[in-house]
LOPA-142586 format. One record per residue (C-alpha): x, y, z. Coordinates in steps of 0.05 Angstrom, whole numbers, plus 32768, in hexadecimal, padded with zeros to 4 digits. Layout:
BEGIN
XYZ...
This chain:
BEGIN
80767E6C80E1805D7EB380EB80297EC080B580437F0680A980877EEB809980677EB9806A803E7EED8045806B7F2A8044808A7F27800080A67F557FCB809D7F557F8080CE7F797F5380B17FAA7F2080CC7FD87EEB81157FC47EF381447FC67F2F8136800E7F4380F37FFE7F6580CE7FC57F86808B7FBA7FA780687F9A7FE2802B7F797FC37FEF7F4E7FD87FC37F527F9A7FCD7F2C7F587FC77F6B7F2D7F807F5F7F147F447F837F337F037F5D7F3C7EDC7F8D7F697EDA7FCF7F8F7EC17FDB7FD57E9C80147FF67E62802080277E1A801C800E7DDA803B80287DF8807980487E0180C180327E4880D280477E7D80A380627EC8809D806C7EEA805D80597F32804980697F53800B804B7F997FEF805A7FC87FB6804A7FFE7F9E807980457F85806C80867F74808E80C57F99807980F57F70805081417F7A804C81547FA7801281107FC7800E810C7FF1804D80FC8035802F80B3803D801B80AE80737FE6806880727FC98025804E7FCB7FFE80317F907FB2802B7F957F7880187F677F3980427F707EF480347F547EE57FFE7F217ED77FF97ED77E95801C7ECA7E96803C7F0F7E8C80867F1D7EC480997F4E7EDC80DE7F387F2480EE7F2A7F3A812A7F537F1381157F927F3C811D7FD27F6080DE7FEA7F9380D480217FCB80A0801D7FF5808D8059802B805F80758023804680BC8042801A80F2802D7FD48104805C7FC8813E803C7F87815780337F6981127FE87F6081197FD97F7E80D57FB67FBB80F37FCE800380F17FE8801781367FC1804B815D7FE6808D814D80128066811D8010808F80DD805880A380CA804D80BE8083800F80DD80647FFC80FD80227FBC812380147FB1811B7FCA7F7C81117F937F5E80D37F737F7F80C17F317F72808A7EFD7F2E807B7F1D7F0380447EFE7F3C802A7ED27F547FEF7EFD7F9880117EF77FC680207F317FD2806A7F408014807A7F63801680AB7F9D805980C77FB2805280C67FFD808C80E1802780C080AA802D80C48081806C80FA8050808180EB801180A981197FDD80C781197F9680AD80E27F6F80CF80B97FAC80E0806F7FA680D4804F7FDF80AD800E7FF0808A7FFC801B804E7FB7803880487F86806580257F4F809180417F1580AD80197ED180CE80247E9680AF7FFE7E5480CC7FE87E1080AF7FD47E2680AC7F8B7E70809C7F937E7680607FC17EA180277FA67EE880407FA97F17800B7FC67F317FDE7F8E7F2E7F957FA37F4F7F547F8A7F247F177F997F4A7EE07F767F7C7EB17F987FAC7EB47FB97F8A7ED67FF47FB17EF2802E7F837EF3806B7F907F2380A37FB57F5480767F7F7F8180587F5A7FAC808A7F227FDF80857EFC801180AF7EC2804080A17E9B807780C37E58809480B07E5180E080B27E9380EA80D57EDC80EC80C17F1180B680CD7F5380CA80EC7F85809380D87FAC80A481177F6F809281417F50805481237F36804081677F038078815E7EE4805181257EA9802981427EBF7FE281517E8C7FC481227EA47FF180E97EED7FDA80E77F127F9980DD7F327F6B80AB7F0B7F63806B7EFB7F1B807C7ED17F3580B57EA77F5B80837E9A7F1C805A7ECE7F2D80257F047EFF800A7F417F1D7FE87F6F7F597FF07F717FA37FE27F947FBA7FA37FC47FE47FCD80107FDE7FC5804E7FFD7FE5808980107FBA80D080117FD5811780207FC0813E7FDF7FC181827FE27FE281B77FB97FBC81D37F7D7FE1821C7F837FF782327F547FBF82107F817F8C82317FBE7FAA82757F9C7FA682697F8A7F5D82557FD17F4D82947FE97F7082C07FBA7F48829E7FD07F0882AC80197F1882F480097F2882FE7FE57EE682DF80207EC1830F80507EE3834A80247ED1833580227E87832D806E7E86837180767EA78392804B7E72837280737E3A838B80B47E5783D4809C7E5A
């Protein structure tokens, strides 16, 4: 069975009006950055496969920093949605379809901050990635919230970094080959605390039930008016 179909799953949250694509278990154990350099860009992404009823991606949740860390709220951060047409878990070259330039929020609290990226609609079975891009400094390094406890989903969390130059998420091939890859290739085990929110579409049976409920309500109102 295709591993992406095995691992692409959705967890309901906050009632029927929203749902999420999730890899982490909700508890942060670590944060990742680049050490020993002055200025660097780091990009981190999670990959998913679109599920029926959850085709419209509306926002991205991300944990930045760690408890006791020094990532500053208000620092620039970019969130994006991208294509993964061949289901390899890697953002396609030139594949960014939605992007938001924003500011870090809720840093160092192990709490997800929600970023309202422009909505993007996928077809069922489409591969996609969500990602974050941030510039680090000698004092603010460890930004990407990380879940290290099981279950682990290998080949789903990806990272790339550059030193002294900017990353263009539409041109990840420009990142030196040794500076990009799945987190397992960097000796890490776990997944980024990076989630995609969607607007669930009711199943046809649900729509029919809603229609019948509305019809019954209209009939009751009609009787009262007679």
